[in-house]
N, C-alpha and C positions, 0 to 999 in steps of 0.2 A: 496763485495757487499751484500752478503748474511747477513752480519752483520747488515747492514743498513736497509735491507727488514724486516728483523726479528723485528727491533726496530719499524717500521711503523705498523707492524701486531700487536705487543703488545700494541701499542697507540689506535689502533682501537678497539681491542678486550682486555679488561684489565682483563679478567677472562678466564678460560678454558669453552669452550661451554658445555662440559659435565657437568659441575656444574651448568650451566644456565639451562639446560634440567631437571636435577636432582631436582632444586629448584622449577620449574614450575610443575612438575609432583608431588612433594611433597605438594604444594599448592592446586592442584587440587584434590588430593587424601584426604586431610584434609577437604575440602569444602564439598566432597560428604559424608565423615563420618560424619561431623556435621550435614548436612541434614538428614541422616538416623537417627542419636540420636535424632534430633528434632521431627521427624515425629513418633518415638517410644516414646518420652516422652511427648508429647502435649496432647495426651487423659488422660494422668495420671494427669496432672496440670490443664487442662481447661474442664469444664463440657461441653461447647458447641462442643468441639473437639469430645468428648465421644459421646455426642447425635447423631452427623453427622455420627458417625462410626458405631453405633448401630442402625441406622434407617433402618427398614425394606422397602423392595421394594414395592411400591404400584402401580405396572404396570397393576395388574388385576382390581384394582378399577377405577371408572369413574374419569376423570381428574379434575371435579369440585367437588369432594366428600372431606368433611371436616370432621374432627373429630367430635364427639359428645361432648356436655358440660355437661355430666351428673354428 
């Protein structure tokens, strides 16, 4: 009877669950690393990203203040 039961289990789960968890964790780690690399490289590639990151805080200025056109 155990032989038939093991055949049913192998047909339901065609791979070892440890491999499944490892694959999912590896994919999640790769996505996180790619996101970190993207945010590290984006300011070097795009001028608008560099401008947004180097912008100074204007909390002390009036909200309607605009830079001069000198």
